[in-house]
SERO-4910 file (N, C-alpha, C, O; in steps of 0.05 Angstrom, whole numbers):
BEGIN
 pado doro    nc1    nc2    nc3   cac1   cac2   cac3    cc1    cc2    cc3    oc1    oc2    oc3
  Met    A   1141   2595   1903   1157   2580   1922   1168   2555   1909   1152   2539   1898
  Glu    A   1194   2551   1910   1206   2528   1897   1203   2503   1915   1206   2505   1939
  Ser    A   1197   2480   1902   1197   2456   1918   1223   2441   1914   1234   2442   1892
  Lys    A   1232   2427   1935   1257   2412   1933   1253   2388   1915   1232   2374   1916
  Pro    A   1272   2382   1898   1270   2358   1882   1272   2333   1900   1288   2333   1919
  Ser    A   1255   2314   1894   1256   2290   1910   1282   2274   1903   1287   2268   1880
  Val    A   1297   2267   1924   1322   2252   1920   1319   2224   1932   1316   2221   1956
  Ser    A   1320   2205   1914   1318   2177   1923   1347   2166   1925   1362   2168   1906
  Pro    A   1354   2155   1949   1381   2146   1953   1389   2125   1932   1412   2126   1921
  Ser    A   1371   2107   1926   1378   2085   1908   1383   2095   1879   1397   2081   1864
  Ser    A   1373   2118   1872   1376   2127   1844   1404   2135   1838   1412   2136   1814
  Phe    A   1420   2142   1858   1448   2151   1853   1468   2129   1859   1491   2131   1850
  Val    A   1461   2108   1874   1480   2088   1881   1491   2074   1856   1477   2067   1838
  Asp    A   1518   2072   1856   1533   2060   1834   1533   2077   1809   1541   2068   1787
  Gln    A   1524   2102   1812   1525   2121   1789   1547   2142   1793   1556   2147   1815
  Gln    A   1556   2153   1771   1577   2174   1772   1565   2199   1784   1543   2208   1775
  Val    A   1578   2211   1803   1569   2236   1816   1591   2256   1815   1614   2250   1812
  Phe    A   1583   2282   1818   1602   2304   1815   1599   2323   1838   1577   2325   1850
  Pro    A   1620   2339   1844   1618   2358   1866   1593   2376   1863   1588   2387   1842
  Gly    A   1578   2379   1885   1554   2396   1885   1529   2380   1882   1507   2389   1888
  Asp    A   1531   2355   1871   1507   2338   1868   1494   2333   1895   1509   2326   1914
  Val    A   1468   2335   1897   1454   2327   1921   1444   2299   1918   1428   2293   1900
  Val    A   1454   2281   1935   1448   2252   1931   1429   2241   1952   1418   2219   1947
  Leu    A   1426   2254   1974   1407   2245   1995   1392   2268   2007   1404   2290   2011
  Asp    A   1367   2264   2012   1350   2284   2025   1340   2272   2051   1323   2255   2051
  Leu    A   1352   2280   2074   1347   2268   2100   1318   2273   2109   1307   2257   2124
  Ser    A   1305   2294   2099   1278   2300   2107   1259   2278   2097   1237   2275   2107
  Lys    A   1267   2264   2076   1250   2243   2065   1259   2215   2075   1249   2195   2065
  Met    A   1278   2215   2093   1288   2189   2104   1284   2188   2134   1303   2185   2149
  Thr    A   1259   2190   2142   1253   2191   2171   1259   2164   2184   1257   2143   2172
  Asn    A   1268   2166   2209   1274   2143   2225   1297   2126   2214   1299   2102   2219
  Gln    A   1314   2139   2198   1338   2125   2187   1363   2139   2196   1365   2164   2194
  Thr    A   1382   2124   2206   1408   2135   2213   1427   2127   2191   1429   2103   2184
  Ile    A   1442   2146   2180   1461   2139   2160   1490   2147   2168   1493   2165   2184
  Lys    A   1509   2133   2157   1538   2140   2161   1549   2150   2135   1545   2139   2114
  Leu    A   1564   2172   2137   1576   2184   2113   1606   2177   2112   1620   2181   2132
  Gly    A   1615   2167   2090   1643   2162   2086   1655   2184   2070   1644   2206   2068
  Gly    A   1678   2179   2058   1693   2200   2043   1678   2210   2020   1663   2196   2006
  Gly    A   1682   2236   2014   1671   2249   1990   1643   2260   1993   1631   2270   1974
  Leu    A   1631   2258   2017   1604   2268   2022   1604   2287   2046   1620   2285   2064
  Arg    A   1585   2307   2045   1582   2324   2068   1552   2331   2072   1536   2329   2054
  Gln    A   1546   2337   2097   1518   2344   2104   1514   2374   2105   1530   2388   2117
  Asp    A   1494   2383   2091   1486   2412   2092   1457   2413   2099   1439   2411   2082
  Gly    A   1451   2417   2125   1423   2417   2133   1411   2389   2129   1420   2369   2140
  Asp    A   1390   2388   2113   1376   2363   2108   1387   2348   2084   1378   2326   2078
  Val    A   1406   2360   2070   1415   2347   2045   1444   2337   2048   1461   2350   2062
  Ile    A   1450   2316   2034   1478   2305   2032   1488   2311   2004   1476   2302   1984
  Ser    A   1510   2325   2002   1520   2332   1976   1548   2320   1971   1562   2312   1990
  Val    A   1556   2320   1946   1581   2307   1938   1604   2328   1939   1600   2351   1931
  Met    A   1628   2319   1948   1651   2337   1949   1672   2330   1929   1689   2346   1923
  Lys    A   1671   2305   1918   1691   2298   1898   1678   2279   1878   1659   2265   1884
  Ala    A   1688   2280   1853   1677   2263   1832   1683   2234   1837   1705   2227   1847
  Gly    A   1665   2217   1829   1669   2188   1832   1642   2174   1830   1623   2185   1819
  Lys    A   1641   2149   1840   1615   2134   1841   1605   2133   1869   1620   2128   1888
  Leu    A   1579   2138   1872   1566   2136   1899   1563   2106   1905   1552   2091   1890
  Arg    A   1573   2099   1929   1572   2071   1937   1555   2069   1963   1554   2088   1978
  Phe    A   1544   2045   1968   1528   2040   1992   1534   2013   2002   1536   1994   1987
  Ser    A   1538   2010   2028   1541   1984   2041   1522   1982   2064   1518   2000   2079
  Lys    A   1510   1958   2066   1490   1954   2087   1504   1955   2114   1527   1946   2117
  Pro    A   1490   1965   2135   1462   1973   2134   1458   2002   2125   1437   2009   2116
  Asn    A   1479   2020   2128   1472   2048   2126   1495   2066   2118   1494   2090   2124
  Lys    A   1516   2056   2105   1539   2073   2099   1539   2081   2069   1536   2064   2051
  Tyr    A   1543   2107   2064   1546   2117   2037   1574   2131   2034   1583   2143   2054
  Trp    A   1586   2128   2011   1611   2143   2006   1615   2146   1976   1601   2133   1960
  Val    A   1633   2163   1969   1640   2167   1940   1667   2153   1935   1687   2158   1948
  Glu    A   1666   2134   1916   1690   2119   1909   1703   2131   1885   1690   2134   1864
  Ser    A   1728   2137   1887   1743   2147   1863   1770   2134   1863   1783   2131   1884
  Ser    A   1780   2126   1840   1805   2112   1838   1828   2132   1837   1839   2138   1816
  His    A   1835   2142   1861   1857   2161   1863   1880   2147   1877   1877   2129   1894
  Lys    A   1905   2156   1870   1928   2146   1885   1929   2160   1912   1937   2148   1932
  Arg    A   1920   2185   1914   1920   2200   1939   1896   2192   1956   1874   2188   1946
  Tyr    A   1902   2188   1982   1881   2179   2000   1873   2202   2018   1889   2216   2029
  Val    A   1846   2205   2022   1836   2225   2040   1825   2209   2065   1805   2195   2063
  Pro    A   1838   2212   2088   1830   2196   2112   1802   2202   2120   1792   2224   2119
  Ser    A   1789   2180   2130   1762   2182   2140   1760   2164   2165   1769   2141   2164
  Ala    A   1748   2174   2186   1745   2159   2211   1731   2132   2206   1711   2131   2192
  Gly    A   1742   2111   2216   1731   2084   2213   1745   2068   2191   1741   2044   2189
  Asp    A   1762   2081   2175   1776   2067   2154   1798   2049   2165   1811   2056   2184
  Asn    A   1800   2025   2154   1823   2008   2160   1845   2013   2139   1839   2012   2115
  Val    A   1869   2019   2147   1890   2026   2128   1916   2012   2135   1920   2001   2157
  Leu    A   1934   2011   2115   1961   2001   2119   1979   2025   2122   1981   2042   2104
  Gly    A   1994   2027   2144   2011   2049   2149   2040   2040   2153   2046   2018   2160
  Ile    A   2058   2058   2146   2087   2053   2149   2099   2071   2170   2096   2096   2168
  Val    A   2111   2060   2191   2123   2076   2212   2147   2091   2201   2165   2080   2190
  Val    A   2147   2118   2205   2169   2134   2195   2185   2148   2218   2207   2157   2213
  Asp    A   2173   2149   2242   2187   2161   2265   2173   2153   2290   2150   2145   2290
  Ala    A   2188   2155   2313   2176   2149   2339   2182   2172   2358   2205   2180   2361
  Lys    A   2161   2182   2371   2164   2203   2391   2157   2191   2419   2150   2168   2421
  Ala    A   2158   2208   2439   2152   2198   2466   2123   2188   2469   2118   2168   2482
  Asp    A   2105   2202   2455   2076   2195   2459   2063   2183   2434   2042   2171   2436
  Asn    A   2076   2186   2411   2064   2176   2386   2084   2164   2367   2108   2171   2367
  Phe    A   2075   2145   2351   2090   2138   2327   2079   2155   2304   2055   2160   2303
  Leu    A   2097   2164   2287   2088   2178   2263   2086   2158   2240   2105   2143   2235
  Val    A   2063   2158   2227   2057   2137   2208   2048   2149   2181   2031   2167   2180
  Asp    A   2060   2139   2160   2052   2147   2133   2029   2130   2123   2032   2106   2121
  Ile    A   2005   2143   2118   1982   2128   2109   1974   2138   2081   1951   2133   2073
  Lys    A   1992   2151   2067   1987   2161   2039   1968   2185   2039   1957   2191   2018
  Gly    A   1964   2197   2062   1946   2220   2063   1962   2246   2060   1986   2245   2056
  Pro    A   1948   2269   2061   1962   2295   2059   1982   2300   2081   2001   2315   2078
  Met    A   1977   2288   2105   1994   2292   2128   2000   2265   2141   1986   2246   2138
  Leu    A   2023   2264   2156   2029   2240   2171   2008   2236   2193   1996   2256   2203
  Ala    A   2003   2211   2201   1983   2205   2221   1998   2199   2248   2020   2190   2248
  Phe    A   1983   2204   2270   1994   2198   2297   1982   2171   2306   1958   2166   2304
  Leu    A   1999   2153   2315   1990   2129   2328   2000   2130   2357   2023   2125   2363
  Pro    A   1982   2137   2376   1990   2139   2404   2003   2113   2414   1994   2091   2408
  Val    A   2024   2116   2431   2038   2092   2440   2020   2075   2458   2026   2052   2464
  Leu    A   1998   2086   2468   1979   2071   2485   1955   2060   2470   1937   2048   2482
  Ala    A   1955   2064   2443   1931   2056   2427   1934   2027   2419   1929   2020   2396
  Phe    A   1941   2010   2438   1944   1981   2434   1929   1966   2456   1927   1977   2478
  Glu    A   1919   1943   2451   1905   1928   2472   1923   1924   2496   1946   1915   2495
  Gly    A   1913   1933   2519   1928   1931   2545   1952   1949   2546   1970   1945   2562
  Gly    A   1952   1970   2529   1975   1988   2527   1979   2004   2553   1961   2017   2563
  Thr    A   2004   2003   2563   2012   2019   2586   2040   2030   2580   2053   2022   2561
  Arg    A   2049   2048   2597   2076   2060   2593   2098   2039   2596   2120   2042   2586
  Arg    A   2091   2017   2610   2112   1996   2614   2115   1977   2591   2135   1964   2588
  Asn    A   2095   1976   2574   2097   1956   2551   2092   1969   2524   2078   1958   2507
  Ile    A   2104   1993   2521   2102   2007   2495   2116   1990   2473   2139   1982   2477
  Pro    A   2102   1985   2451   2114   1968   2430   2138   1983   2417   2138   2008   2416
  Lys    A   2157   1968   2407   2180   1980   2394   2178   1973   2364   2180   1949   2357
  Phe    A   2176   1993   2348   2174   1988   2319   2198   2001   2305   2204   2024   2311
  Glu    A   2211   1986   2287   2232   1998   2272   2220   2016   2250   2197   2013   2242
  Met    A   2236   2035   2240   2226   2051   2218   2221   2033   2194   2237   2016   2188
  Gly    A   2199   2037   2181   2192   2021   2158   2173   1998   2165   2164   1984   2147
  Thr    A   2167   1994   2191   2149   1973   2198   2121   1978   2186   2111   2000   2187
  Leu    A   2109   1957   2175   2083   1959   2162   2062   1952   2183   2063   1930   2195
  Leu    A   2042   1969   2187   2021   1964   2207   1993   1964   2194   1988   1980   2175
  Tyr    A   1976   1947   2204   1947   1948   2197   1933   1962   2219   1933   1953   2242
  Val    A   1922   1986   2213   1912   2003   2234   1884   2014   2227   1875   2012   2204
  Arg    A   1871   2026   2247   1845   2038   2243   1846   2068   2247   1859   2078   2266
  Val    A   1834   2083   2229   1833   2113   2232   1811   2119   2252   1788   2111   2248
  Val    A   1817   2133   2273   1797   2140   2294   1789   2169   2293   1767   2176   2301
  Lys    A   1807   2186   2283   1801   2215   2280   1812   2225   2254   1835   2218   2247
  Ala    A   1796   2240   2239   1806   2251   2213   1792   2278   2209   1770   2279   2198
  Asn    A   1805   2299   2217   1794   2326   2213   1812   2342   2194   1836   2340   2195
  Thr    A   1799   2357   2176   1814   2373   2156   1835   2391   2170   1828   2405   2189
  Gly    A   1859   2390   2159   1880   2408   2170   1894   2397   2195   1911   2411   2206
  Met    A   1886   2373   2204   1899   2362   2228   1910   2334   2221   1900   2320   2203
  Asn    A   1930   2326   2236   1941   2299   2232   1920   2279   2240   1910   2280   2262
  Pro    A   1915   2259   2223   1896   2238   2231   1907   2222   2255   1931   2221   2260
  Glu    A   1889   2210   2270   1897   2194   2293   1889   2165   2287   1868   2159   2277
  Leu    A   1907   2146   2294   1904   2118   2288   1902   2102   2314   1908   2112   2336
  Ser    A   1893   2077   2311   1892   2058   2334   1897   2030   2324   1891   2023   2301
  Cys    A   1910   2014   2341   1913   1985   2336   1893   1969   2351   1899   1946   2359
  Met    A   1869   1981   2356   1848   1967   2371   1822   1971   2356   1818   1991   2342
  Asp    A   1803   1952   2359   1776   1956   2348   1760   1973   2368   1771   1982   2388
  Ala    A   1735   1977   2362   1719   1995   2378   1715   1985   2407   1709   2001   2425
  Ser    A   1719   1959   2411   1716   1948   2438   1743   1946   2453   1744   1936   2475
  Gly    A   1764   1957   2441   1790   1957   2455   1807   1932   2451   1827   1929   2465
  Lys    A   1798   1915   2433   1813   1890   2427   1832   1894   2404   1827   1910   2385
  Ala    A   1854   1879   2404   1873   1881   2382   1861   1871   2355   1868   1881   2334
  Ala    A   1844   1851   2357   1831   1839   2333   1853   1833   2313   1873   1820   2319
  Glu    A   1849   1843   2288   1868   1837   2266   1889   1859   2264   1906   1857   2246
  Tyr    A   1889   1879   2281   1907   1902   2278   1935   1896   2289   1938   1880   2307
  Gly    A   1954   1911   2278   1982   1908   2288   2001   1905   2265   1994   1909   2242
  Pro    A   2026   1897   2271   2047   1895   2250   2042   1872   2231   2032   1851   2239
  Leu    A   2048   1876   2205   2046   1855   2185   2075   1846   2178   2091   1862   2168
  Lys    A   2081   1821   2184   2108   1812   2181   2111   1795   2155   2092   1782   2146
  Asp    A   2135   1796   2144   2140   1781   2119   2121   1791   2097   2111   1813   2098
  Gly    A   2117   1774   2077   2098   1781   2056   2108   1803   2038   2132   1811   2039
  Phe    A   2090   1814   2022   2096   1834   2002   2074   1855   2002   2050   1848   2000
  Met    A   2082   1881   2003   2062   1902   2003   2065   1917   1976   2087   1924   1968
  Phe    A   2042   1923   1963   2044   1939   1939   2023   1962   1940   2003   1960   1954
  Glu    A   2029   1983   1925   2011   2006   1924   1990   2002   1902   1995   1990   1882
  Ser    A   1966   2012   1908   1944   2010   1888   1928   2035   1889   1934   2054   1904
  Ser    A   1908   2037   1872   1889   2059   1875   1870   2053   1898   1867   2030   1906
  Thr    A   1856   2074   1907   1837   2070   1929   1812   2054   1917   1799   2040   1932
  Gly    A   1807   2057   1892   1785   2043   1879   1790   2012   1880   1772   1997   1885
  Leu    A   1815   2004   1874   1822   1976   1875   1819   1965   1903   1809   1943   1907
  Ser    A   1827   1981   1923   1824   1972   1951   1795   1967   1958   1788   1946   1970
  Arg    A   1777   1985   1950   1749   1982   1956   1737   1958   1941   1720   1944   1952
  Met    A   1747   1953   1917   1737   1929   1902   1745   1904   1917   1729   1885   1919
  Leu    A   1770   1903   1927   1779   1879   1942   1764   1874   1968   1762   1852   1977
  Leu    A   1754   1896   1979   1739   1894   2005   1709   1891   2001   1694   1890   2021
  Ser    A   1700   1890   1976   1671   1890   1971   1658   1864   1980   1671   1843   1982
  Thr    A   1632   1866   1984   1616   1843   1991   1594   1840   1970   1581   1859   1964
  Pro    A   1589   1816   1959   1604   1791   1964   1633   1793   1954   1640   1812   1940
  Thr    A   1650   1773   1961   1678   1774   1954   1682   1777   1924   1668   1764   1908
  Cys    A   1700   1795   1917   1705   1800   1888   1716   1775   1875   1730   1759   1887
  Pro    A   1710   1771   1849   1717   1746   1835   1747   1740   1836   1755   1717   1837
  Val    A   1764   1761   1835   1793   1755   1834   1802   1741   1860   1818   1722   1859
  Leu    A   1793   1750   1883   1800   1738   1908   1786   1711   1912   1798   1692   1923
  Glu    A   1761   1710   1904   1746   1685   1907   1759   1663   1891   1762   1640   1900
  Thr    A   1766   1669   1865   1778   1648   1848   1806   1640   1857   1812   1617   1857
  Leu    A   1822   1660   1865   1849   1654   1875   1847   1637   1901   1863   1618   1904
  Gly    A   1828   1644   1918   1825   1630   1944   1817   1601   1941   1822   1585   1960
  Lys    A   1805   1593   1919   1797   1565   1915   1820   1547   1909   1819   1523   1913
  Lys    A   1842   1559   1898   1865   1544   1889   1890   1548   1905   1907   1530   1907
  Leu    A   1893   1572   1917   1917   1579   1931   1912   1587   1960   1891   1598   1966
  Ala    A   1931   1581   1977   1929   1590   2005   1946   1615   2009   1970   1614   2005
  Phe    A   1934   1636   2018   1949   1661   2023   1934   1679   2042   1910   1675   2047
  Glu    A   1949   1697   2054   1937   1718   2072   1937   1744   2057   1954   1749   2040
  Ile    A   1917   1761   2063   1916   1787   2050   1905   1807   2070   1886   1802   2085
  Ala    A   1917   1831   2069   1906   1854   2085   1904   1877   2066   1923   1884   2052
  Val    A   1880   1889   2065   1875   1911   2046   1869   1936   2061   1852   1937   2078
  Gly    A   1884   1957   2054   1879   1983   2067   1863   2001   2048   1868   2001   2023
  Leu    A   1843   2015   2058   1827   2033   2041   1844   2056   2030   1835   2072   2014
  Asn    A   1869   2059   2040   1887   2080   2030   1903   2071   2005   1922   2085   1998
  Gly    A   1895   2049   1993   1909   2041   1968   1935   2026   1974   1955   2031   1960
  Arg    A   1935   2009   1994   1958   1991   1999   1947   1963   2004   1927   1960   2017
  Val    A   1961   1944   1993   1952   1916   1996   1977   1899   2004   1998   1902   1993
  Trp    A   1973   1882   2024   1994   1864   2034   1986   1835   2029   1963   1828   2035
  Val    A   2004   1820   2018   1998   1792   2011   2021   1775   2023   2044   1782   2022
  Asn    A   2014   1752   2035   2034   1733   2045   2025   1705   2039   2001   1698   2042
  Ala    A   2043   1688   2031   2037   1660   2025   2061   1642   2034   2082   1652   2043
  Thr    A   2058   1616   2031   2078   1597   2040   2104   1599   2023   2125   1592   2033
  Ser    A   2101   1609   1999   2125   1612   1982   2125   1639   1968   2104   1649   1962
  Pro    A   2149   1651   1963   2150   1677   1950   2137   1676   1922   2125   1696   1914
  Ser    A   2138   1654   1908   2127   1652   1881   2096   1656   1882   2085   1669   1864
  Ile    A   2083   1643   1902   2054   1646   1905   2047   1675   1913   2028   1686   1903
  Thr    A   2063   1686   1931   2058   1714   1939   2059   1733   1915   2041   1750   1912
  Val    A   2080   1730   1898   2083   1747   1875   2060   1742   1855   2050   1761   1843
  Leu    A   2052   1717   1851   2031   1710   1833   2005   1724   1841   1991   1736   1825
  Val    A   1998   1722   1867   1973   1734   1877   1974   1764   1874   1955   1776   1864
  Ala    A   1996   1777   1881   1999   1806   1879   1996   1815   1850   1982   1834   1844
  Asn    A   2011   1802   1832   2010   1810   1804   1982   1806   1792   1973   1823   1776
  Thr    A   1969   1784   1800   1942   1779   1789   1923   1801   1798   1906   1810   1782
  Ile    A   1924   1809   1823   1906   1830   1833   1911   1856   1818   1892   1869   1810
  Met    A   1936   1863   1814   1943   1888   1800   1933   1888   1771   1926   1909   1760
  Gln    A   1934   1864   1758   1926   1862   1730   1896   1862   1725   1887   1866   1703
  Thr    A   1880   1859   1746   1851   1856   1743   1835   1880   1751   1811   1880   1750
  Glu    A   1849   1902   1758   1834   1926   1769   1814   1936   1749   1791   1943   1757
  Ser    A   1821   1938   1724   1803   1951   1704   1784   1931   1691   1769   1939   1673
  Leu    A   1784   1906   1700   1767   1886   1687   1740   1884   1701   1737   1890   1725
  Ser    A   1720   1875   1686   1693   1870   1698   1695   1844   1715   1714   1829   1712
  Pro    A   1675   1839   1732   1676   1814   1748   1679   1789   1731   1695   1771   1739
  Ala    A   1665   1787   1709   1667   1764   1692   1695   1761   1680   1706   1739   1678
  Gln    A   1706   1784   1671   1734   1784   1660   1754   1777   1681   1774   1763   1675
  Gln    A   1750   1786   1706   1768   1779   1728   1770   1749   1731   1792   1737   1733
  Lys    A   1747   1736   1732   1745   1707   1736   1760   1692   1714   1776   1674   1719
  Ile    A   1756   1700   1689   1769   1687   1666   1799   1691   1667   1815   1672   1663
  Lys    A   1808   1716   1673   1836   1722   1675   1850   1705   1696   1871   1693   1691
  Val    A   1838   1703   1720   1850   1688   1742   1851   1658   1735   1871   1645   1739
  Glu    A   1829   1648   1723   1829   1619   1716   1851   1613   1695   1863   1592   1697
  Asn    A   1855   1631   1676   1876   1627   1656   1903   1627   1669   1920   1610   1662
  Leu    A   1908   1645   1688   1934   1646   1702   1939   1621   1718   1961   1610   1719
  Leu    A   1918   1611   1732   1921   1587   1748   1926   1563   1731   1940   1544   1740
  Gln    A   1914   1561   1708   1919   1538   1690   1948   1536   1682   1958   1513   1678
  Arg    A   1962   1558   1680   1990   1557   1673   2007   1545   1695   2029   1535   1690
  Leu    A   1997   1546   1719   2012   1534   1742   2010   1504   1742   2028   1490   1753
  Gln    A   1990   1493   1730   1985   1464   1732   2004   1448   1713   2003   1424   1712
***
């Protein structure tokens, strides 16, 4: 009789994993609830990998596989930047860089009723939340948090949006704050919205600062945290 290999969650975190790898054994994680993000699936008591990348963990209990792809695979709970491409009677059609267009119901806004449906022009950039993401179906979006409040969701006006890899997006959203944003934030005032689908929006008081922040972020993707800090400090010195 074969015994199952013992799988320790911590042994795979931040390590390269490949499709078929078993990274979690739920039978050895009693009284723990975990959330699965993109790239993982549950098979009985084991959690296995569906795509190559690095296994990531965020407290208290979420695991996902991070891979620097241009293509985005929607996952429920993700915050993304979407572009309105069409409007129907019941839904806005939104491009979120996934395999299919996403639906944003016209009532998926705080206090949304048929009398106050928002009007978005084609090309409007939205910060939205993925609420449903099933294989072979159009994802569903919302401009509300789990409690029904608008929170930070909605249209992003002015500023500059650029495309990135999904890996860069996750780096920008990491905790503690990644060095590039921390160092820029000490010297410059700007707003930023990061979508897990590989889109980043930046806005500042002047176009030159907006462009500087965007270019700096794009140039530091492949750098280590220490290299990011040095790169940003060098760029900021040139402004003085």
